[in-house]
LUMMIRO-565485 format. One record per residue: residue in one letter; chain; x, y, z of N, C-alpha, C, O, CB in turn. Coordinates in nm, 3 decimals. Glycine has a CB too. Layout:
<r rest="a" kette="A" n_X="X" n_Y="Y" n_Z="Z" ca_X="X" ca_Y="Y" ca_Z="Z" c_X="X" c_Y="Y" c_Z="Z" o_X="X" o_Y="Y" o_Z="Z" cb_X="X" cb_Y="Y" cb_Z="Z"/>
...
//
This chain:
<r rest="m" kette="A" n_X="-18.808" n_Y="0.096" n_Z="6.804" ca_X="-18.734" ca_Y="0.000" ca_Z="6.885" c_X="-18.693" c_Y="-0.119" c_Z="6.800" o_X="-18.771" o_Y="-0.171" o_Z="6.721" cb_X="-18.818" cb_Y="-0.046" cb_Z="7.004"/>
<r rest="a" kette="A" n_X="-18.569" n_Y="-0.160" n_Z="6.819" ca_X="-18.520" ca_Y="-0.273" ca_Z="6.738" c_X="-18.577" c_Y="-0.407" c_Z="6.800" o_X="-18.587" o_Y="-0.423" o_Z="6.922" cb_X="-18.357" cb_Y="-0.274" cb_Z="6.735"/>
<r rest="d" kette="A" n_X="-18.613" n_Y="-0.500" n_Z="6.707" ca_X="-18.666" ca_Y="-0.630" ca_Z="6.746" c_X="-18.567" c_Y="-0.734" c_Z="6.694" o_X="-18.564" o_Y="-0.764" o_Z="6.575" cb_X="-18.813" cb_Y="-0.654" cb_Z="6.687"/>
<r rest="t" kette="A" n_X="-18.487" n_Y="-0.788" n_Z="6.779" ca_X="-18.380" ca_Y="-0.887" ca_Z="6.739" c_X="-18.443" c_Y="-1.018" c_Z="6.699" o_X="-18.375" o_Y="-1.103" o_Z="6.643" cb_X="-18.276" cb_Y="-0.912" cb_Z="6.856"/>
<r rest="f" kette="A" n_X="-18.568" n_Y="-1.037" n_Z="6.725" ca_X="-18.640" ca_Y="-1.161" ca_Z="6.696" c_X="-18.730" c_Y="-1.147" c_Z="6.580" o_X="-18.808" o_Y="-1.239" o_Z="6.555" cb_X="-18.718" cb_Y="-1.207" cb_Z="6.813"/>
<r rest="a" kette="A" n_X="-18.728" n_Y="-1.040" n_Z="6.507" ca_X="-18.821" ca_Y="-1.011" ca_Z="6.398" c_X="-18.815" c_Y="-1.113" c_Z="6.282" o_X="-18.913" o_Y="-1.135" o_Z="6.211" cb_X="-18.793" cb_Y="-0.873" cb_Z="6.345"/>
<r rest="n" kette="A" n_X="-18.695" n_Y="-1.176" n_Z="6.264" ca_X="-18.674" ca_Y="-1.262" ca_Z="6.153" c_X="-18.700" c_Y="-1.411" c_Z="6.191" o_X="-18.678" o_Y="-1.500" o_Z="6.108" cb_X="-18.532" cb_Y="-1.244" cb_Z="6.101"/>
<r rest="l" kette="A" n_X="-18.745" n_Y="-1.436" n_Z="6.310" ca_X="-18.772" ca_Y="-1.570" ca_Z="6.349" c_X="-18.919" c_Y="-1.592" c_Z="6.337" o_X="-18.998" o_Y="-1.499" o_Z="6.355" cb_X="-18.723" cb_Y="-1.598" cb_Z="6.489"/>
<r rest="s" kette="A" n_X="-18.959" n_Y="-1.719" n_Z="6.305" ca_X="-19.096" ca_Y="-1.749" ca_Z="6.291" c_X="-19.163" c_Y="-1.768" c_Z="6.434" o_X="-19.098" o_Y="-1.817" o_Z="6.527" cb_X="-19.111" cb_Y="-1.876" cb_Z="6.203"/>
<r rest="k" kette="A" n_X="-19.282" n_Y="-1.731" n_Z="6.445" ca_X="-19.357" ca_Y="-1.738" ca_Z="6.566" c_X="-19.431" c_Y="-1.874" c_Z="6.576" o_X="-19.506" o_Y="-1.910" o_Z="6.485" cb_X="-19.455" cb_Y="-1.621" cb_Z="6.573"/>
<r rest="g" kette="A" n_X="-19.410" n_Y="-1.948" n_Z="6.684" ca_X="-19.476" ca_Y="-2.080" ca_Z="6.702" c_X="-19.559" c_Y="-2.077" c_Z="6.829" o_X="-19.569" o_Y="-1.974" o_Z="6.895" cb_X="-19.371" cb_Y="-2.196" cb_Z="6.709"/>
<r rest="l" kette="A" n_X="-19.620" n_Y="-2.191" n_Z="6.862" ca_X="-19.701" ca_Y="-2.199" ca_Z="6.982" c_X="-19.620" c_Y="-2.190" c_Z="7.113" o_X="-19.672" o_Y="-2.153" o_Z="7.218" cb_X="-19.779" cb_Y="-2.328" cb_Z="6.979"/>
<r rest="g" kette="A" n_X="-19.489" n_Y="-2.226" n_Z="7.102" ca_X="-19.402" ca_Y="-2.219" ca_Z="7.219" c_X="-19.339" c_Y="-2.080" c_Z="7.235" o_X="-19.265" o_Y="-2.055" o_Z="7.331" cb_X="-19.292" cb_Y="-2.327" cb_Z="7.209"/>
<r rest="s" kette="A" n_X="-19.367" n_Y="-1.994" n_Z="7.146" ca_X="-19.309" ca_Y="-1.859" ca_Z="7.147" c_X="-19.385" c_Y="-1.766" c_Z="7.244" o_X="-19.503" o_Y="-1.792" o_Z="7.268" cb_X="-19.311" cb_Y="-1.800" cb_Z="7.003"/>
<r rest="p" kette="A" n_X="-19.326" n_Y="-1.659" n_Z="7.301" ca_X="-19.398" ca_Y="-1.571" ca_Z="7.383" c_X="-19.512" c_Y="-1.506" c_Z="7.301" o_X="-19.497" o_Y="-1.490" o_Z="7.180" cb_X="-19.303" cb_Y="-1.467" cb_Z="7.443"/>
<r rest="a" kette="A" n_X="-19.621" n_Y="-1.469" n_Z="7.360" ca_X="-19.722" ca_Y="-1.394" ca_Z="7.298" c_X="-19.680" c_Y="-1.255" c_Z="7.257" o_X="-19.606" o_Y="-1.188" o_Z="7.328" cb_X="-19.835" cb_Y="-1.388" cb_Z="7.384"/>
<r rest="t" kette="A" n_X="-19.727" n_Y="-1.214" n_Z="7.147" ca_X="-19.697" ca_Y="-1.072" ca_Z="7.098" c_X="-19.820" c_Y="-0.983" c_Z="7.106" o_X="-19.810" o_Y="-0.862" o_Z="7.086" cb_X="-19.647" cb_Y="-1.073" cb_Z="6.949"/>
<r rest="d" kette="A" n_X="-19.928" n_Y="-1.039" n_Z="7.134" ca_X="-20.053" ca_Y="-0.956" ca_Z="7.145" c_X="-20.153" c_Y="-1.026" c_Z="7.236" o_X="-20.131" o_Y="-1.143" o_Z="7.270" cb_X="-20.119" cb_Y="-0.931" cb_Z="7.003"/>
<r rest="w" kette="A" n_X="-20.260" n_Y="-0.962" n_Z="7.277" ca_X="-20.351" ca_Y="-1.017" ca_Z="7.376" c_X="-20.486" c_Y="-0.941" c_Z="7.349" o_X="-20.493" o_Y="-0.835" o_Z="7.286" cb_X="-20.295" cb_Y="-0.998" cb_Z="7.531"/>
<r rest="f" kette="A" n_X="-20.590" n_Y="-1.006" n_Z="7.404" ca_X="-20.724" ca_Y="-0.943" ca_Z="7.397" c_X="-20.809" c_Y="-0.991" c_Z="7.520" o_X="-20.786" o_Y="-1.096" o_Z="7.580" cb_X="-20.797" cb_Y="-0.980" cb_Z="7.257"/>
<r rest="a" kette="A" n_X="-20.903" n_Y="-0.907" n_Z="7.549" ca_X="-20.995" ca_Y="-0.941" ca_Z="7.663" c_X="-21.094" c_Y="-1.048" c_Z="7.615" o_X="-21.141" o_Y="-1.044" o_Z="7.501" cb_X="-21.075" cb_Y="-0.812" cb_Z="7.717"/>
<r rest="i" kette="A" n_X="-21.124" n_Y="-1.142" n_Z="7.702" ca_X="-21.222" ca_Y="-1.245" ca_Z="7.670" c_X="-21.345" c_Y="-1.230" c_Z="7.757" o_X="-21.331" o_Y="-1.233" o_Z="7.879" cb_X="-21.162" cb_Y="-1.383" cb_Z="7.688"/>
<r rest="t" kette="A" n_X="-21.459" n_Y="-1.214" n_Z="7.704" ca_X="-21.580" ca_Y="-1.209" ca_Z="7.778" c_X="-21.651" c_Y="-1.345" c_Z="7.760" o_X="-21.692" o_Y="-1.382" o_Z="7.651" cb_X="-21.668" cb_Y="-1.089" cb_Z="7.731"/>
<r rest="p" kette="A" n_X="-21.662" n_Y="-1.420" n_Z="7.873" ca_X="-21.728" ca_Y="-1.555" ca_Z="7.862" c_X="-21.862" c_Y="-1.545" c_Z="7.802" o_X="-21.938" o_Y="-1.454" o_Z="7.835" cb_X="-21.741" cb_Y="-1.623" cb_Z="7.997"/>
<r rest="d" kette="A" n_X="-21.895" n_Y="-1.639" n_Z="7.711" ca_X="-22.021" ca_Y="-1.641" ca_Z="7.639" c_X="-22.059" c_Y="-1.788" c_Z="7.610" o_X="-21.979" o_Y="-1.864" o_Z="7.555" cb_X="-22.011" cb_Y="-1.557" cb_Z="7.505"/>
<r rest="d" kette="A" n_X="-22.178" n_Y="-1.825" n_Z="7.647" ca_X="-22.229" ca_Y="-1.962" ca_Z="7.628" c_X="-22.261" c_Y="-2.001" c_Z="7.488" o_X="-22.266" o_Y="-2.119" o_Z="7.454" cb_X="-22.347" cb_Y="-1.981" cb_Z="7.709"/>
<r rest="n" kette="A" n_X="-22.285" n_Y="-1.900" n_Z="7.404" ca_X="-22.334" ca_Y="-1.922" ca_Z="7.270" c_X="-22.239" c_Y="-1.890" c_Z="7.156" o_X="-22.266" o_Y="-1.930" o_Z="7.042" cb_X="-22.453" cb_Y="-1.846" cb_Z="7.254"/>
<r rest="n" kette="A" n_X="-22.134" n_Y="-1.821" n_Z="7.179" ca_X="-22.048" ca_Y="-1.777" ca_Z="7.069" c_X="-21.905" c_Y="-1.812" c_Z="7.088" o_X="-21.851" o_Y="-1.795" o_Z="7.198" cb_X="-22.058" cb_Y="-1.630" cb_Z="7.050"/>
<r rest="d" kette="A" n_X="-21.839" n_Y="-1.863" n_Z="6.981" ca_X="-21.699" ca_Y="-1.890" ca_Z="6.986" c_X="-21.617" c_Y="-1.759" c_Z="6.993" o_X="-21.666" o_Y="-1.649" o_Z="6.966" cb_X="-21.658" cb_Y="-1.972" cb_Z="6.865"/>
<r rest="l" kette="A" n_X="-21.497" n_Y="-1.776" n_Z="7.030" ca_X="-21.406" ca_Y="-1.663" ca_Z="7.035" c_X="-21.378" c_Y="-1.617" c_Z="6.888" o_X="-21.372" o_Y="-1.700" o_Z="6.796" cb_X="-21.273" cb_Y="-1.703" cb_Z="7.111"/>
<r rest="a" kette="A" n_X="-21.360" n_Y="-1.484" n_Z="6.867" ca_X="-21.336" ca_Y="-1.432" ca_Z="6.733" c_X="-21.198" c_Y="-1.471" c_Z="6.691" o_X="-21.172" o_Y="-1.493" o_Z="6.573" cb_X="-21.355" cb_Y="-1.279" cb_Z="6.727"/>
<r rest="v" kette="A" n_X="-21.109" n_Y="-1.479" n_Z="6.787" ca_X="-20.964" ca_Y="-1.514" ca_Z="6.764" c_X="-20.931" c_Y="-1.631" c_Z="6.858" o_X="-20.954" o_Y="-1.622" o_Z="6.979" cb_X="-20.865" cb_Y="-1.388" cb_Z="6.792"/>
<r rest="r" kette="A" n_X="-20.878" n_Y="-1.739" n_Z="6.802" ca_X="-20.837" ca_Y="-1.852" ca_Z="6.890" c_X="-20.700" c_Y="-1.824" c_Z="6.946" o_X="-20.603" o_Y="-1.812" o_Z="6.872" cb_X="-20.836" cb_Y="-1.988" cb_Z="6.813"/>
<r rest="p" kette="A" n_X="-20.691" n_Y="-1.813" n_Z="7.081" ca_X="-20.565" ca_Y="-1.779" ca_Z="7.138" c_X="-20.464" c_Y="-1.897" c_Z="7.144" o_X="-20.502" o_Y="-2.013" o_Z="7.131" cb_X="-20.589" cb_Y="-1.726" cb_Z="7.274"/>
<r rest="r" kette="A" n_X="-20.333" n_Y="-1.862" n_Z="7.166" ca_X="-20.238" ca_Y="-1.965" ca_Z="7.196" c_X="-20.239" c_Y="-2.006" c_Z="7.339" o_X="-20.190" o_Y="-2.114" o_Z="7.372" cb_X="-20.105" cb_Y="-1.921" cb_Z="7.160"/>
<r rest="a" kette="A" n_X="-20.294" n_Y="-1.922" n_Z="7.428" ca_X="-20.299" ca_Y="-1.948" ca_Z="7.571" c_X="-20.395" c_Y="-1.852" c_Z="7.625" o_X="-20.439" o_Y="-1.760" o_Z="7.556" cb_X="-20.162" cb_Y="-1.938" cb_Z="7.640"/>
<r rest="i" kette="A" n_X="-20.431" n_Y="-1.873" n_Z="7.761" ca_X="-20.523" ca_Y="-1.793" ca_Z="7.833" c_X="-20.457" c_Y="-1.745" c_Z="7.962" o_X="-20.397" o_Y="-1.827" o_Z="8.032" cb_X="-20.650" cb_Y="-1.871" cb_Z="7.860"/>
<r rest="r" kette="A" n_X="-20.464" n_Y="-1.620" n_Z="7.997" ca_X="-20.424" ca_Y="-1.571" ca_Z="8.128" c_X="-20.540" c_Y="-1.527" c_Z="8.205" o_X="-20.630" o_Y="-1.460" o_Z="8.154" cb_X="-20.327" cb_Y="-1.459" cb_Z="8.118"/>
<r rest="v" kette="A" n_X="-20.541" n_Y="-1.566" n_Z="8.335" ca_X="-20.650" ca_Y="-1.529" ca_Z="8.423" c_X="-20.595" c_Y="-1.430" c_Z="8.533" o_X="-20.497" o_Y="-1.458" o_Z="8.602" cb_X="-20.715" cb_Y="-1.661" cb_Z="8.490"/>
<r rest="g" kette="A" n_X="-20.660" n_Y="-1.320" n_Z="8.543" ca_X="-20.611" ca_Y="-1.219" ca_Z="8.636" c_X="-20.680" c_Y="-1.231" c_Z="8.776" o_X="-20.619" o_Y="-1.188" o_Z="8.874" cb_X="-20.634" cb_Y="-1.077" cb_Z="8.577"/>
<r rest="i" kette="A" n_X="-20.800" n_Y="-1.286" n_Z="8.788" ca_X="-20.868" ca_Y="-1.303" ca_Z="8.911" c_X="-20.904" c_Y="-1.450" c_Z="8.928" o_X="-20.971" o_Y="-1.509" o_Z="8.843" cb_X="-20.991" cb_Y="-1.214" cb_Z="8.917"/>
<r rest="a" kette="A" n_X="-20.859" n_Y="-1.508" n_Z="9.037" ca_X="-20.879" ca_Y="-1.659" ca_Z="9.066" c_X="-21.028" c_Y="-1.696" c_Z="9.059" o_X="-21.118" o_Y="-1.615" o_Z="9.083" cb_X="-20.821" cb_Y="-1.698" cb_Z="9.213"/>
<r rest="g" kette="A" n_X="-21.048" n_Y="-1.818" n_Z="9.025" ca_X="-21.180" ca_Y="-1.880" ca_Z="9.021" c_X="-21.180" c_Y="-2.004" c_Z="8.936" o_X="-21.083" o_Y="-2.080" o_Z="8.932" cb_X="-21.283" cb_Y="-1.782" cb_Z="8.968"/>
<r rest="t" kette="A" n_X="-21.291" n_Y="-2.022" n_Z="8.868" ca_X="-21.306" ca_Y="-2.137" ca_Z="8.783" c_X="-21.326" c_Y="-2.082" c_Z="8.638" o_X="-21.391" o_Y="-1.980" o_Z="8.616" cb_X="-21.428" cb_Y="-2.228" cb_Z="8.831"/>
<r rest="i" kette="A" n_X="-21.266" n_Y="-2.155" n_Z="8.543" ca_X="-21.292" ca_Y="-2.113" ca_Z="8.402" c_X="-21.335" c_Y="-2.244" c_Z="8.328" o_X="-21.274" o_Y="-2.350" o_Z="8.343" cb_X="-21.158" cb_Y="-2.041" cb_Z="8.330"/>
<r rest="t" kette="A" n_X="-21.447" n_Y="-2.230" n_Z="8.248" ca_X="-21.498" ca_Y="-2.343" ca_Z="8.171" c_X="-21.476" c_Y="-2.309" c_Z="8.026" o_X="-21.516" o_Y="-2.203" o_Z="7.978" cb_X="-21.649" cb_Y="-2.373" cb_Z="8.202"/>
<r rest="v" kette="A" n_X="-21.410" n_Y="-2.404" n_Z="7.956" ca_X="-21.374" ca_Y="-2.382" ca_Z="7.819" c_X="-21.431" c_Y="-2.502" c_Z="7.733" o_X="-21.457" o_Y="-2.610" o_Z="7.786" cb_X="-21.216" cb_Y="-2.369" cb_Z="7.805"/>
<r rest="v" kette="A" n_X="-21.449" n_Y="-2.478" n_Z="7.604" ca_X="-21.488" ca_Y="-2.571" ca_Z="7.508" c_X="-21.377" c_Y="-2.580" c_Z="7.401" o_X="-21.333" o_Y="-2.477" o_Z="7.350" cb_X="-21.625" cb_Y="-2.533" cb_Z="7.449"/>
<r rest="g" kette="A" n_X="-21.334" n_Y="-2.701" n_Z="7.368" ca_X="-21.232" ca_Y="-2.720" ca_Z="7.266" c_X="-21.290" c_Y="-2.781" c_Z="7.140" o_X="-21.409" o_Y="-2.773" o_Z="7.108" cb_X="-21.121" cb_Y="-2.805" cb_Z="7.318"/>
<r rest="d" kette="A" n_X="-21.192" n_Y="-2.845" n_Z="7.069" ca_X="-21.234" ca_Y="-2.906" ca_Z="6.942" c_X="-21.344" c_Y="-3.017" c_Z="6.952" o_X="-21.417" o_Y="-3.043" o_Z="6.857" cb_X="-21.114" cb_Y="-2.964" cb_Z="6.876"/>
<r rest="s" kette="A" n_X="-21.350" n_Y="-3.077" n_Z="7.067" ca_X="-21.450" ca_Y="-3.191" ca_Z="7.080" c_X="-21.592" c_Y="-3.136" c_Z="7.082" o_X="-21.689" o_Y="-3.211" o_Z="7.071" cb_X="-21.424" cb_Y="-3.275" cb_Z="7.211"/>
<r rest="r" kette="A" n_X="-21.602" n_Y="-2.999" n_Z="7.098" ca_X="-21.734" ca_Y="-2.938" ca_Z="7.106" c_X="-21.828" c_Y="-2.998" c_Z="7.209" o_X="-21.949" o_Y="-3.005" o_Z="7.189" cb_X="-21.798" cb_Y="-2.947" cb_Z="6.976"/>
<r rest="g" kette="A" n_X="-21.768" n_Y="-3.041" n_Z="7.322" ca_X="-21.848" ca_Y="-3.097" ca_Z="7.428" c_X="-21.908" c_Y="-2.984" c_Z="7.510" o_X="-21.905" o_Y="-2.868" o_Z="7.468" cb_X="-21.764" cb_Y="-3.189" cb_Z="7.517"/>
<r rest="s" kette="A" n_X="-21.961" n_Y="-3.015" n_Z="7.622" ca_X="-22.030" ca_Y="-2.920" ca_Z="7.710" c_X="-21.929" c_Y="-2.830" c_Z="7.783" o_X="-21.969" o_Y="-2.734" o_Z="7.848" cb_X="-22.118" cb_Y="-2.995" cb_Z="7.812"/>
<r rest="g" kette="A" n_X="-21.800" n_Y="-2.860" n_Z="7.774" ca_X="-21.703" ca_Y="-2.775" ca_Z="7.845" c_X="-21.634" c_Y="-2.853" c_Z="7.958" o_X="-21.686" o_Y="-2.947" o_Z="8.018" cb_X="-21.774" cb_Y="-2.649" cb_Z="7.902"/>
<r rest="v" kette="A" n_X="-21.513" n_Y="-2.804" n_Z="7.980" ca_X="-21.433" ca_Y="-2.863" ca_Z="8.092" c_X="-21.396" c_Y="-2.743" c_Z="8.184" o_X="-21.360" o_Y="-2.636" o_Z="8.135" cb_X="-21.299" cb_Y="-2.943" cb_Z="8.039"/>
<r rest="s" kette="A" n_X="-21.406" n_Y="-2.763" n_Z="8.309" ca_X="-21.376" ca_Y="-2.660" ca_Z="8.404" c_X="-21.238" c_Y="-2.680" c_Z="8.467" o_X="-21.195" o_Y="-2.792" o_Z="8.494" cb_X="-21.482" cb_Y="-2.655" cb_Z="8.510"/>
<r rest="f" kette="A" n_X="-21.169" n_Y="-2.565" n_Z="8.489" ca_X="-21.042" ca_Y="-2.562" ca_Z="8.556" c_X="-21.043" c_Y="-2.462" c_Z="8.668" o_X="-21.089" o_Y="-2.350" o_Z="8.650" cb_X="-20.933" cb_Y="-2.532" cb_Z="8.459"/>
<r rest="t" kette="A" n_X="-20.993" n_Y="-2.500" n_Z="8.783" ca_X="-20.976" ca_Y="-2.404" ca_Z="8.894" c_X="-20.842" c_Y="-2.336" c_Z="8.871" o_X="-20.740" o_Y="-2.402" o_Z="8.850" cb_X="-20.981" cb_Y="-2.476" cb_Z="9.037"/>
<r rest="v" kette="A" n_X="-20.843" n_Y="-2.204" n_Z="8.875" ca_X="-20.722" ca_Y="-2.129" ca_Z="8.834" c_X="-20.684" c_Y="-2.025" c_Z="8.943" o_X="-20.771" o_Y="-1.973" o_Z="9.012" cb_X="-20.746" cb_Y="-2.057" cb_Z="8.694"/>
<r rest="a" kette="A" n_X="-20.559" n_Y="-1.996" n_Z="8.956" ca_X="-20.508" ca_Y="-1.900" ca_Z="9.048" c_X="-20.495" c_Y="-1.768" c_Z="8.974" o_X="-20.482" o_Y="-1.768" o_Z="8.851" cb_X="-20.374" cb_Y="-1.945" cb_Z="9.108"/>
<r rest="a" kette="A" n_X="-20.499" n_Y="-1.655" n_Z="9.045" ca_X="-20.475" ca_Y="-1.526" ca_Z="8.981" c_X="-20.335" c_Y="-1.521" c_Z="8.916" o_X="-20.235" o_Y="-1.558" o_Z="8.979" cb_X="-20.490" cb_Y="-1.414" cb_Z="9.086"/>
<r rest="g" kette="A" n_X="-20.327" n_Y="-1.476" n_Z="8.796" ca_X="-20.199" ca_Y="-1.468" ca_Z="8.723" c_X="-20.165" c_Y="-1.594" c_Z="8.650" o_X="-20.062" o_Y="-1.598" o_Z="8.582" cb_X="-20.089" cb_Y="-1.436" cb_Z="8.817"/>
<r rest="e" kette="A" n_X="-20.246" n_Y="-1.698" n_Z="8.659" ca_X="-20.213" ca_Y="-1.825" ca_Z="8.595" c_X="-20.229" c_Y="-1.815" c_Z="8.444" o_X="-20.320" o_Y="-1.749" o_Z="8.393" cb_X="-20.301" cb_Y="-1.938" cb_Z="8.651"/>
<r rest="i" kette="A" n_X="-20.143" n_Y="-1.879" n_Z="8.375" ca_X="-20.141" ca_Y="-1.894" ca_Z="8.230" c_X="-20.177" c_Y="-2.034" c_Z="8.191" o_X="-20.098" o_Y="-2.124" o_Z="8.222" cb_X="-20.005" cb_Y="-1.857" cb_Z="8.173"/>
<r rest="l" kette="A" n_X="-20.284" n_Y="-2.060" n_Z="8.129" ca_X="-20.327" ca_Y="-2.190" ca_Z="8.081" c_X="-20.281" c_Y="-2.213" c_Z="7.935" o_X="-20.314" o_Y="-2.132" o_Z="7.849" cb_X="-20.480" cb_Y="-2.203" cb_Z="8.092"/>
<r rest="p" kette="A" n_X="-20.209" n_Y="-2.319" n_Z="7.907" ca_X="-20.168" ca_Y="-2.346" ca_Z="7.770" c_X="-20.284" c_Y="-2.414" c_Z="7.692" o_X="-20.267" o_Y="-2.526" o_Z="7.643" cb_X="-20.042" cb_Y="-2.436" cb_Z="7.770"/>
<r rest="l" kette="A" n_X="-20.395" n_Y="-2.349" n_Z="7.680" ca_X="-20.515" ca_Y="-2.398" ca_Z="7.618" c_X="-20.546" c_Y="-2.316" c_Z="7.489" o_X="-20.513" o_Y="-2.198" o_Z="7.485" cb_X="-20.634" cb_Y="-2.391" cb_Z="7.719"/>
<r rest="r" kette="A" n_X="-20.603" n_Y="-2.370" n_Z="7.392" ca_X="-20.645" ca_Y="-2.303" ca_Z="7.268" c_X="-20.793" c_Y="-2.328" c_Z="7.254" o_X="-20.835" o_Y="-2.402" o_Z="7.165" cb_X="-20.566" cb_Y="-2.355" cb_Z="7.141"/>
<r rest="p" kette="A" n_X="-20.875" n_Y="-2.270" n_Z="7.341" ca_X="-21.023" ca_Y="-2.302" ca_Z="7.332" c_X="-21.091" c_Y="-2.234" c_Z="7.227" o_X="-21.042" o_Y="-2.130" o_Z="7.182" cb_X="-21.094" cb_Y="-2.270" cb_Z="7.453"/>
<r rest="l" kette="A" n_X="-21.205" n_Y="-2.285" n_Z="7.179" ca_X="-21.288" ca_Y="-2.229" ca_Z="7.081" c_X="-21.381" c_Y="-2.132" c_Z="7.146" o_X="-21.420" o_Y="-2.033" o_Z="7.086" cb_X="-21.360" cb_Y="-2.333" cb_Z="7.007"/>
<r rest="r" kette="A" n_X="-21.420" n_Y="-2.163" n_Z="7.279" ca_X="-21.514" ca_Y="-2.084" ca_Z="7.352" c_X="-21.480" c_Y="-2.091" c_Z="7.498" o_X="-21.435" o_Y="-2.192" o_Z="7.551" cb_X="-21.657" cb_Y="-2.131" cb_Z="7.326"/>
<r rest="v" kette="A" n_X="-21.504" n_Y="-1.970" n_Z="7.564" ca_X="-21.491" ca_Y="-1.965" ca_Z="7.717" c_X="-21.642" c_Y="-1.945" c_Z="7.763" o_X="-21.704" o_Y="-1.843" o_Z="7.732" cb_X="-21.385" cb_Y="-1.834" cb_Z="7.773"/>
<r rest="m" kette="A" n_X="-21.693" n_Y="-2.039" n_Z="7.831" ca_X="-21.834" ca_Y="-2.044" ca_Z="7.874" c_X="-21.860" c_Y="-1.942" c_Z="7.993" o_X="-21.779" o_Y="-1.930" o_Z="8.084" cb_X="-21.872" cb_Y="-2.194" cb_Z="7.919"/>
<r rest="a" kette="A" n_X="-21.976" n_Y="-1.869" n_Z="7.988" ca_X="-22.019" ca_Y="-1.793" ca_Z="8.099" c_X="-22.067" c_Y="-1.880" c_Z="8.216" o_X="-22.043" o_Y="-1.852" o_Z="8.333" cb_X="-22.126" cb_Y="-1.701" cb_Z="8.055"/>
<r rest="t" kette="A" n_X="-22.138" n_Y="-1.987" n_Z="8.177" ca_X="-22.182" ca_Y="-2.083" ca_Z="8.276" c_X="-22.062" c_Y="-2.163" c_Z="8.330" o_X="-21.993" o_Y="-2.231" o_Z="8.255" cb_X="-22.288" cb_Y="-2.178" cb_Z="8.216"/>
<r rest="g" kette="A" n_X="-22.039" n_Y="-2.153" n_Z="8.459" ca_X="-21.929" ca_Y="-2.229" ca_Z="8.513" c_X="-21.801" c_Y="-2.145" c_Z="8.523" o_X="-21.702" o_Y="-2.197" o_Z="8.575" cb_X="-21.904" cb_Y="-2.351" cb_Z="8.427"/>
<r rest="t" kette="A" n_X="-21.794" n_Y="-2.020" n_Z="8.477" ca_X="-21.677" ca_Y="-1.942" ca_Z="8.487" c_X="-21.697" c_Y="-1.833" c_Z="8.586" o_X="-21.780" o_Y="-1.745" o_Z="8.568" cb_X="-21.640" cb_Y="-1.887" cb_Z="8.356"/>
<r rest="s" kette="A" n_X="-21.617" n_Y="-1.839" n_Z="8.698" ca_X="-21.619" ca_Y="-1.729" ca_Z="8.795" c_X="-21.484" c_Y="-1.652" c_Z="8.797" o_X="-21.472" o_Y="-1.551" o_Z="8.868" cb_X="-21.650" cb_Y="-1.783" cb_Z="8.935"/>
<r rest="a" kette="A" n_X="-21.388" n_Y="-1.697" n_Z="8.724" ca_X="-21.261" ca_Y="-1.623" ca_Z="8.717" c_X="-21.279" c_Y="-1.498" c_Z="8.641" o_X="-21.372" o_Y="-1.485" o_Z="8.562" cb_X="-21.151" cb_Y="-1.706" cb_Z="8.653"/>
<r rest="g" kette="A" n_X="-21.188" n_Y="-1.403" n_Z="8.663" ca_X="-21.204" ca_Y="-1.274" ca_Z="8.599" c_X="-21.078" c_Y="-1.224" c_Z="8.533" o_X="-20.971" o_Y="-1.282" o_Z="8.549" cb_X="-21.251" cb_Y="-1.174" cb_Z="8.698"/>
<r rest="e" kette="A" n_X="-21.093" n_Y="-1.117" n_Z="8.460" ca_X="-20.977" ca_Y="-1.057" ca_Z="8.385" c_X="-20.913" c_Y="-1.160" c_Z="8.299" o_X="-20.792" o_Y="-1.182" o_Z="8.306" cb_X="-20.871" cb_Y="-0.996" cb_Z="8.480"/>
<r rest="i" kette="A" n_X="-20.995" n_Y="-1.226" n_Z="8.217" ca_X="-20.944" ca_Y="-1.331" ca_Z="8.126" c_X="-20.898" c_Y="-1.270" c_Z="7.997" o_X="-20.969" o_Y="-1.194" o_Z="7.932" cb_X="-21.052" cb_Y="-1.437" cb_Z="8.098"/>
<r rest="r" kette="A" n_X="-20.776" n_Y="-1.307" n_Z="7.963" ca_X="-20.710" ca_Y="-1.251" ca_Z="7.840" c_X="-20.663" c_Y="-1.360" c_Z="7.746" o_X="-20.601" o_Y="-1.456" o_Z="7.793" cb_X="-20.589" cb_Y="-1.163" cb_Z="7.877"/>
<r rest="g" kette="A" n_X="-20.687" n_Y="-1.352" n_Z="7.619" ca_X="-20.638" ca_Y="-1.440" ca_Z="7.524" c_X="-20.501" c_Y="-1.393" c_Z="7.476" o_X="-20.486" o_Y="-1.278" o_Z="7.436" cb_X="-20.735" cb_Y="-1.453" cb_Z="7.411"/>
<r rest="l" kette="A" n_X="-20.403" n_Y="-1.482" n_Z="7.482" ca_X="-20.262" ca_Y="-1.449" ca_Z="7.435" c_X="-20.241" c_Y="-1.498" c_Z="7.295" o_X="-20.261" o_Y="-1.616" o_Z="7.268" cb_X="-20.154" cb_Y="-1.511" cb_Z="7.527"/>
<r rest="v" kette="A" n_X="-20.200" n_Y="-1.413" n_Z="7.207" ca_X="-20.169" ca_Y="-1.457" ca_Z="7.063" c_X="-20.030" c_Y="-1.422" c_Z="7.024" o_X="-19.989" o_Y="-1.450" o_Z="6.912" cb_X="-20.265" cb_Y="-1.392" cb_Z="6.960"/>
//
């Protein structure tokens, strides 16, 4: 398949070209830092960023894309499901 955008550089504002499942974990950072997160099942998601604090919680709708680049998605405080990292 031809990719008419192949010669353009990919930035944070570009559409994702790959994705991966995220399993919330209180002790381990993500193996890959995503450009955004998509949530498939509504609930709450708790993430940790560069500040390395205890985490910030967001209430999310099913299908919502959060423009966040977390280091970790916490199990504690996360009830949302089908969480995907977009890269």
